[in-house]
C-alpha positions in Angstrom: 104.7 175.6 88.9 104.0 177.8 85.8 106.5 177.0 83.3 109.2 174.8 82.1 112.5 174.6 83.4 115.7 173.2 82.1 118.2 175.0 84.5 119.8 172.4 86.3 119.7 173.0 90.4 121.6 176.3 91.8 121.3 175.3 95.3 121.5 172.9 98.2 117.6 171.9 99.2 116.9 171.3 102.7 114.5 168.5 101.4 116.1 165.7 99.2 114.7 164.4 95.8 114.6 160.8 97.8 112.9 161.9 100.6 110.1 163.5 98.1 110.2 159.7 96.4 110.0 158.2 99.9 106.6 160.4 100.5 104.9 159.7 97.4 105.5 155.5 97.8 103.9 155.4 101.3 101.3 157.9 99.3 100.3 155.0 97.4 101.0 152.5 99.9 98.4 153.9 102.3 95.7 155.5 100.0 95.1 158.2 102.8 91.6 159.5 102.9 91.0 163.3 101.8 87.9 165.6 103.0 87.8 168.4 100.2 85.9 171.2 101.3 86.3 173.0 97.8 85.1 174.8 95.4 82.2 174.3 92.8 84.5 175.1 89.8 87.2 172.5 90.6 86.0 169.6 93.0 85.4 167.4 89.6 89.1 167.7 88.6 90.3 167.7 92.4 89.0 164.5 93.4 90.7 163.1 89.5 93.5 164.0 91.0 93.4 162.9 94.2 92.4 159.4 92.9 95.2 159.2 89.7 98.0 160.1 92.6 97.1 157.0 94.6 94.8 159.2 97.5 91.0 158.7 98.5 89.0 162.0 97.8 85.7 162.8 99.7 83.6 165.6 99.0 82.3 166.1 102.4 81.2 170.1 102.9 78.2 170.3 104.7 78.2 171.9 107.9 75.9 168.6 109.5 78.9 166.2 108.5 82.3 167.9 108.1 82.8 167.8 111.4 82.6 164.3 112.1 84.5 163.5 109.0 87.5 165.5 109.7 87.9 163.0 112.7 88.1 160.3 110.8 89.7 161.3 107.5 93.3 161.1 106.8 93.6 164.9 105.9 91.2 167.8 105.4 91.8 170.2 102.6 89.2 173.7 102.8 89.5 175.7 100.0 88.3 179.2 99.6 87.4 179.7 95.9 83.8 179.7 96.1 82.8 180.9 99.7 79.0 180.5 100.6 77.7 180.7 103.9 77.0 177.1 104.3 80.0 175.8 103.3 81.7 178.6 105.0 79.9 177.5 108.8 81.5 173.6 107.0 85.0 174.8 107.0 84.8 176.0 110.6 83.3 172.8 111.4 86.0 171.0 110.0 88.7 172.7 111.3 87.1 172.4 114.6 86.8 168.1 114.1 90.8 168.5 112.9 91.9 170.0 115.8 90.8 168.4 117.8 92.0 165.2 116.7 95.1 166.6 115.4 94.1 165.5 111.3 96.4 167.3 108.9 94.3 170.4 107.7 95.8 172.6 104.4 93.9 175.7 103.3 93.9 177.7 100.2 92.9 180.9 100.4 92.3 181.7 96.7 91.3 185.3 96.2 93.0 186.2 99.8 93.5 190.4 100.3 91.6 191.1 97.4 88.3 190.0 98.4 87.5 191.1 102.2 84.8 188.7 103.4 87.1 185.6 102.3 90.1 187.3 103.6 88.3 187.6 107.5 87.1 184.0 106.7 90.5 182.4 105.7 92.1 184.2 109.0 89.2 183.1 111.4 90.0 179.7 110.4 93.7 180.1 110.7 92.9 181.5 114.3 90.7 178.2 115.4 93.7 176.1 114.7 97.0 175.5 112.5 97.3 174.1 109.1 99.8 171.6 108.2 100.3 174.1 104.7 98.8 177.4 103.2 99.0 177.5 99.8 98.3 179.6 97.8 99.7 182.1 95.1 102.1 185.4 95.9 99.5 188.0 96.0 97.0 185.6 98.2 100.0 184.9 101.0 100.8 189.0 100.8 97.0 189.4 101.1 96.8 186.9 104.1 99.3 189.8 106.1 97.9 192.4 105.1 98.6 192.9 101.1 96.1 194.3 99.0 95.7 190.5 96.9 95.8 190.3 93.1 93.7 190.5 89.9 90.6 188.6 90.8 91.8 185.3 92.2 95.2 185.9 89.7 98.5 186.9 91.4 100.1 190.3 90.6 103.6 189.0 92.0 106.1 186.4 91.8 107.4 184.0 94.5 109.9 185.6 95.6 108.5 188.9 96.2 106.2 187.1 98.8 108.9 185.3 100.6 109.1 187.3 103.6 105.3 187.3 104.0 105.5 183.4 103.5 108.3 183.2 106.4 106.5 185.4 108.5 103.2 183.8 108.4 104.5 180.0 108.3 106.0 181.4 111.8 102.8 182.8 113.2 101.0 179.7 112.7 103.3 177.2 113.0 103.3 175.4 109.5 104.5 175.4 105.7 103.3 178.4 103.3 103.8 176.6 99.4 103.9 179.7 97.2 102.7 178.7 93.3 104.5 180.2 90.9 107.3 180.0 88.1 109.6 178.7 90.7 107.8 177.6 93.7 108.6 178.1 97.0 107.7 176.5 100.2 109.3 177.4 103.5 108.6 176.6 107.3 110.2 180.0 108.0 113.1 178.7 109.2 114.1 176.5 105.9 112.9 177.5 102.5 112.6 175.1 99.4 112.2 176.1 95.8 110.8 173.6 93.1 111.9 174.3 89.1 110.0 171.8 87.7 106.5 172.7 85.6 104.8 173.8 82.8 103.0 176.8 81.1 99.8 174.9 81.0 99.1 174.4 84.1 97.9 178.0 83.9 95.6 177.2 80.9 94.0 173.7 82.9 91.1 175.4 85.5 91.8 174.0 89.2 95.3 172.5 89.0 96.4 174.9 91.9 93.6 174.2 93.5 94.1 170.5 93.4 97.6 171.2 94.8 96.1 171.9 97.7 94.5 168.6 97.8 97.4 166.7 97.2 99.2 168.4 100.0 96.7 167.4 102.4 97.3 163.6 101.0 100.8 164.1 101.7 100.3 165.5 104.9 98.9 162.3 106.1 101.9 160.0 104.8 105.1 162.4 105.0 107.5 163.1 107.8 106.8 166.3 108.1 105.2 169.3 107.0 108.2 170.6 104.4 109.0 167.2 103.0 104.8 167.0 102.6 104.4 170.1 100.6 107.5 169.5 98.7 106.4 166.4 97.5 103.1 167.4 96.7 104.0 170.3 94.2 107.1 168.4 92.8 104.4 165.4 91.6 101.8 167.6 90.0 104.9 169.3 88.4 107.1 167.0 87.3 104.3 164.9 85.8 103.4 167.9 84.2 106.4 168.1 82.2 105.8 164.2 81.2 102.3 165.5 80.3 103.2 168.5 78.3 105.8 166.1 76.4 103.0 164.0 74.9 99.8 166.6 74.7 99.0 169.2 72.1 97.3 171.8 73.9 95.7 172.4 77.3 93.0 169.6 76.6 94.5 166.8 75.9 97.0 168.4 78.7 94.9 168.1 81.1 93.5 164.1 80.6 97.6 163.5 80.1 98.7 165.3 83.4 95.8 162.9 85.0 98.0 160.0 83.3 100.8 160.8 84.7 100.0 161.3 87.6 98.8 157.9 88.0 101.6 156.6 86.3 104.8 158.7 87.8 107.1 156.3 89.7 108.9 157.5 92.9 112.3 156.7 91.2 111.2 159.2 88.3 109.9 161.7 90.6 113.5 161.5 92.6 115.3 161.3 89.0 113.3 164.8 87.8 112.8 166.9 90.3 114.8 169.9 90.7 115.0 171.5 94.1 117.2 174.4 95.8 
């Protein structure tokens, strides 16, 4: 997700470009309602990303309503970027509701490994029910498996360094694990997909990685399988980022252009541009 690439595909992916295109088309047609229990830094950006791609955000993150809303939502995002006692209680409630109703949910264990309390909260939520996807950087994914974590919320590792941990974590929780980096890695423990799209300015806009978790939740509501959902979400963001960078002058205008390009990205262009292996 982090850098622009021009190299051609080097292998055959278990998810096809057309599957990504079909998922984007389904999302646009259905407009899934995504409950977001996310951090205070990125809430507005996350909502705008979901709106731009065609989903409907709902930032319902209090413990009084989280369970009930998770039961009627199309999908749920749990993001541990700025956890507080009340929001963690809401996350527990949302996972309970989502699990009871079979609502797909995605967890982003921000800072896992390096910060003990939120690491234990993430593990507790994972023990309460299997998510559709776990999305994080390489250090966060390794941190869930006992690693030391990164530098704050930044990764100290690349996705390939966390590949084995990602596979084990996916098998342990019967889900997909998506590791963001220069080349994104997505695995269900058996099959692994790599995506070589994106641009370096994705790392210069606060909340882009967190919004990817929300996109994965949205795609989980409409896709055939969690591996397709996580791949399609990542591909959509990264291809839109390449298009946005082509018309932007720096990170500020890139952020605005990224929302525009998410809005106009067609399934056909996504299938044509995504580089999977």
